[in-house]
N, C-alpha and C positions, 0 to 999 in steps of 0.2 A: 348323497342327495349333494349337488356340486355346489360351488360358494352363491353362484349366479342366482340357481334356484331360494337359496336362503334369503339373497336381499329382494330378491320379488318377495318373498313369504312374506316376510319382515312390513315393505311396505306396502302389501294389501291388506295386513291387518293393521295398522296403522291407518290408515284412508277411512279400515269398517267404523277404528273408534274414533275418531275426529270428524266426521264427515260433518257431523251436522251445524258442528259449530263453526267447522268451514265456510261454510252459507252466508254466513253472518258477519255484517260488514263492520269495519271499524271506523267508528264515527268518534275523531278529537274535539274535546269541549270548545265552544266559542270561547276569545280572549274577553273580559269584563273592559268596558270603553272605560275607555281614558277621562279623566274631567279633571280638564289644563286646570289651574287658579285663575280666577276674574278680573278684572282692578273695579273698585266700586270707588265712581268718584261721587258720588253723590253728596259724600263726608266731607270731601279733602281729598289733602295729597295723603298717600302710604294705605291704606283701607284696600283691603279685597274680600271678595266674598269667600266666604268657610263653603268649602266643597260640600255639593248637596242642598244647600241651603240659600237663601236670600239672605242671610244676615252676613252682614257687612266687618271687619275684619283690622284690627290698629293695633303692630306690639311694638311701643316706642320705650325711653329710659332714659337715663344716663347713668355715668361711671365720674362719679366729683375725687380728686383726692386735694386735701385741702388745711394749712397751717396756720393755727391760729394764735395770732399772738396776742399778749400783757398782760397784768398783773394774775399771778395765778390760775393762770389760761388754761393745764393741766386738771383744775378741779372745777372749771365751768367759772373763772369768776370768782369764785367765793373762796378765801380764805381756808387754809388747811395744812393742822402740822403735818401731816405727812404726806401732801400732793403740793411743792410751792412751786414749779416751773412754770416761769411764763412765758411757755410756747409749749401744742401741743397740736401733734397731727393726727388726722385719720384720713381713710376712704371709705364713700358711700354706694354703695348700688340701687339702684332703683329701676324696677320692673315694672311697667305699665300696661294693661290691656284693656281694650276700649274697644265695647263691642254697637254697633247701631242700627236697626231698622225703622220702616216703616211701616205705620197700623196706621189706624184708623183714628186713634186719641193722636197721630203724630206720631214725629221719629221716635220709638224707644231704644236707650241708652243704659248699657250695667258697664261699668267700672272698677277697675280693680288696680290697684296701687299694692307695691309691696316694696319696702327701705329694708336695706341692712346699712348697719355702720358698721367698721373694725377699725379697732383703738388699740394701741398697745399693742399685745401678742394674743391675744383672743376678742374674737368675734364679739360680738352685742347678739347677734341674732336679727333673722328676719323679720319684720312686725309688717303688719297694716297700714300705710300710708293712708289708703283711702279704700273707701268704696261704698258705693253707691246704685244705685235704678233712679234714671230721669226719663219722665215721658211728656212730653209736651213742656208746663210750667213746672210740673209739682216732679219735686227730686229726694227721696229718704234716703240714710244710709250716713254713712261716717264720712263726715270729707270737710274741708278749710271752711267757715263761713266767712261772712262779706266785711268783718274785722281784719281778714288778714290778710288784706288789700292793703298796700302803701304808694308810698310814692315809691318811684323807682330806685333811688339810690338807697343807701345804708345807714345812712344816719335816720331820718326817721325813725322815732319809737311809736306809736298812736293805737297800740292794743294793748290787751293784759297778754299774761306768758303763752296762756293758753287758747286757742284757737281753731279746735279739730271736737268738733261732737255730735254722736247722733241727735241729728236733726232730723224735720219733714218742715218743706223748706213751698212754696208757692209763688212764680216771678211773672209775671206779665208784661211784654213785650206791647210796643207800640209803634213799628219806627225807630229811630233812634232813641225815644226813650222809654225808660222801661222801669215796673214798680213792684216791691216784695214783701214780702211776708212771710217768718221764720220762728219755730220752735226747736228750744234746743235742752234738750238734756243736759245740764251741768254737771256730770260727773267728773271727778276729779281734780275740782276748783275749790272744795273750801275752805273756810276764812273761819276766823274766832268767830265761836254761837252761831254758827251753821252746823249740817248736815253735808254730806258728800253726795248726793242726787235729789239739785234744785231744779227747778226751770229756771225758762232763761227766753225771752220775744224780743227778737230783731223783728225792725219794717225800715227799708230801703227804697228812696228816688233817684232817678238819675235819666243822664242823657250824655249823647253826644250832638253837638251842636256846631258843624263846622270844622275850624282847627283843633274847637273847646270841651271838656266832657271836668260833667260836674257828678259827684255824689255826698246827698245826704243821705247818712244812719245813724240809725237811732238802736238802744242795745239797753230790757229792762233787764233785772235780777231781781224776782219775784222772795226769794228767800231772803234779800238782803235789805228788795225794797228801796234799792239804789238804783241809777240808770246813767247812759252815759249819752252821748251824743256828739254825730264828728263829720266831719264837711273834707274835701278833699276837691281839689280841681285843676286841673291842667290848662295847657295851650300850647300851641308854638308858637314859636318868640323867637327870629330870625334866625340864628343859624343850630339853637336849641328846645326844648321841652322844657317850660317855667312850671314848677307845681310849687301848691300850697294848698295847707292843710290844716283846721284847725279841731280841736277835742276837749271838751267838757264834760263832767262828772259830777254827780250832787255827791256819791261818796265811793270806797273803794267797790270794787265789784269787779263781777266775771269778765265784763267787756273792755272797759278801763279801768286801768289803778295805781299809772306811777302818780298821778296829779291832778289835781284838780282842774286845774285847765293845762293846755298847752297849744304852742303853734309852729308850723315847722314851712319852712322851704327849703327850693332847690333847684337847681337850673344845669339840666341834661345839654353837656353841649356833646356835638355828634363833628369831633372833628374832620375824621375821614369817613370812609363806608364804613370803614371796622374799628376805628376808633372813639371813646367816648366817654365824656369827663363830667363828673356827679360832684360838683360840691355841694355840702347841704346843713343847714343851722335849724337848733332846735329850741325853742325857749320853756323849761316847765313852772310854774307858778305854783306852790302851797304839793309842796311834794308828801308822801305818804311819808306816816310814823314808822315807827322801829316797831311800832306792835303788829300795824296792818292794819288797823281798824276806823284810822279817820284820816284826814289829811293834815300835814301842820306848818310851818309859818317858814320852812327852807325851800330855796328857789334854786333850780339850774340852769344850767346851759350848755350844750354840744353842738360841738364841731367837726366839718369829716371832709372826708374827700375822697369818689371813689374811681378807679379806672378799667375799663372792661376796656376787651381789644378779642376782636376776634380772630385767629389764627391762620384759621383753613374750614372747610364746611361741617359743619358740626362738631370746629372744635374752638371754645370759649380759656380765655383767662380771666380773673379777674383778682384787683389786688385796692383794696379798703384797709385807712385807719381813721380815728374817729378817738378825739380828746372831750373829756367828758370833765366838766366842773360846778360839780352844787354845793352850794354853801354849808359850813357846818362840818365838813367832810375829803379829805384827800382827795383833788384830782388825779383821773388815770386815764391813759392813752391804751389805745386796744387796735385789734387790726385782723387782717389775714389776707393768707395768699390761695389760691384757688386755681385750678386746672379742670376741666369739663369736659367732658366726651357725651356729646347726646344721637343716641342715634330715632 
């Protein structure tokens, strides 16, 4: 048998074994169709459709670097034997996830805000800043209440220290006017003689009328049986915006507890498209006593100046200086420098 006969025989044997498979056609799998990200303009700028759904998504937030200046600033302004520095720097990271979609009941919104502050050589961790569900005028979850709103500067002090609660609220809007009511779980604001899990009720009416806006707000702490009422009004006037506010409380409560009543005024002057100066003033009558149970006889006043400058798109700088002069106590200076990049 020569080499030629051997090769021919091997080829014939291979063909006999694999002949059936050779007849089958090789079919390549079709590639999955690509779905490009679509812009969603129904809810404002920055939203896009989540691929494969009709839900719109927006991702935003900011990075902030800030240096606080003032007496015992490194301890939040509270005197301490172990922390007496009059300046303190920290960095904040804020991430916000906003989802929207249309339903038969109106726009459905889900919002998550995550915040982390880094101070000294260690991080304080990441916490939930806000998380809520909103549909139509109904809003439920953990979020800032109406008392968190204030004037645009940094001088006004028109709410208690805690303005975030787990809440249920409903807001009715008719054109430029609105009215709302809310029920808050007042957890984390316990006062002498009360437990740390109470109920508060808020109600608000307001609206925008041409160049002016006004909001009348009330809050009632059911455990303390005390309440507070506040009004804020703003109006475009000349080269800036004039802001006026007044607040009264029947006694220290979860919504306002600094003084029996107070008035505040500011004028935000827009010097250029990028630069704004806001002087402000507030007067407090009958400050809270040392025990925090009632209002006393001491008064105080506060004056400040805030500068805002837009360095570039989404990059802003802010500087604020404040002076506080209370009766029968030492006056104090405080302020901060801030650089913030939003996205």
